[in-house]
N, C-alpha and C positions, 0 to 999 in steps of 0.2 A: 620916415621923409628926409628926418633929417642928414642921414648919411647918403643918400642920393643927393640932397643940395649941396652936399661939399663935397660932390664928384664922384663919388663912390658907384660902379654898376650894384643894382641889387636884384639878389634872385627871391623870390618872394614864395616862401613852402606854405603850401596849405594841405590839409589831410581829407577833408571832403568840401570846403568852401569855397569852390573855384570862383564864383559869380563875386567873392568878396576879394579874392586875391587877384583877379582881372582889373577889378576897379582900383586898388591900391597901385598896379603897374600902369594902369590910366594915367591916375592921378599924377605918377612921378614922371612918365613922359610927355603929359603937359606942360610939366616945368621943367621940361629939356632933359629929364635924367633918362637913365638907360635900367631897365629893368624888364625882368620876366619872371613869370609864375610856373612853377615847378610842383605837383602832386607828389607825394611822399610821406608814408607814415614814419614819425620819428620815434616810434615803439619799434621798428623793423629794421635789422640791421642791414638788409640785403636792399629797402627803401633809401636808408642813410648814403649807401655806397653811391646806388643810382642817382639819387638828387644830387650830390656833390661832382659826379661826373655829365651828368646834363648841366649843371651851373659852371662848371670848369669848360664844357663846349660851347655854351653859349657866351661868356663873359671872361672867360680866362681864368688863369689860376685864383685861387681864394687868397686873402689876405686878412679877412675880417669875419668871423662868425659871430652873430649875435642867436644865441639858445633862448628862445623868448617860448616856446610850447608847452601846454602843460595843461592839467585837468585837476580840477577838486571837484570832487563829489561826498560829501558829510552823508554819513550814515552812523546810526547808533551800531554798536560793537556787535549786537547780535545779527544784525542784516549784513555786515560784510562778509562775502564769499571771495574765495580765492580769484574769480574772473573780474569781482570788482577790486581787489585788490592788486593784482598785475597790471589791468586797465590805468591805474594810478602809477603804479610806481615804474612799469615800463617804459612810460612817456616822460613822466616826471622825474627821473633818476635815470635808469640805463640808458633812457634816449638820450639826455643831455651828455652823457659820459662816451656813447658810442660816437655823437655828433661832435665832442672835442676831439678825441681820436681821430676820426677821419680828417677833418679840419688840421690838425696837428701834421699829420701824415702828408698833407696835400699842400702847407703852405710852403713856400720857396725857401732860400738859404737867407732870406732876410727875417725870417719868421712871419708873425699875424698879431693879431687881438683878436683875444675871444671875449665878449661880453655876457654876462648872463645877466638874465631878466627872471624876479620874481615877481609873485602877485602880491598883493593883500594878505593873503590866506598864510603866508610865510610868516605872517607878523601878528596874527590875530590868535595865536593858539592858546594862549591865556584865556582867551573870552571863550572861544570855541572850538574843542580839540576836533579833528578829523574823526577820530575813534572813541565811543564813549559808551559806556556801562550805564545800566540803570542803575540810580542811587539805592544802596543797600536800607533795608528796613530798618530802624534803630536797633539796638541789641536790649533786649530786657534782662535785668536784673534777677 
């Protein structure tokens, strides 16, 4: 909302929450801003390219990228599957890298600005790591 208030045209990306994305767009428009919602999974390279193409078509060339997508699902180590790992890694790490690469390719000669946002989960690892094993029973002499 702050970027829109400063005059930025905003593309609201959503994976599955169209209603919420449309509400953000409506809020920006109600305050005199320009915004559009675009569905894309940031865990999929083709979706990222489509997102940027649709954004550029609707708003012109990008000069700001805000990486704010992420998921965090705590599970004990024995419950972590390859699917669970890739769901988090592909969005939280790979998606950020691919979106940043696409933005850098599309920024004009003046360059652009990339803002990476993390969650409180990024700072709470000491209290609750994402992958844990059950404690070992005490060894007997």
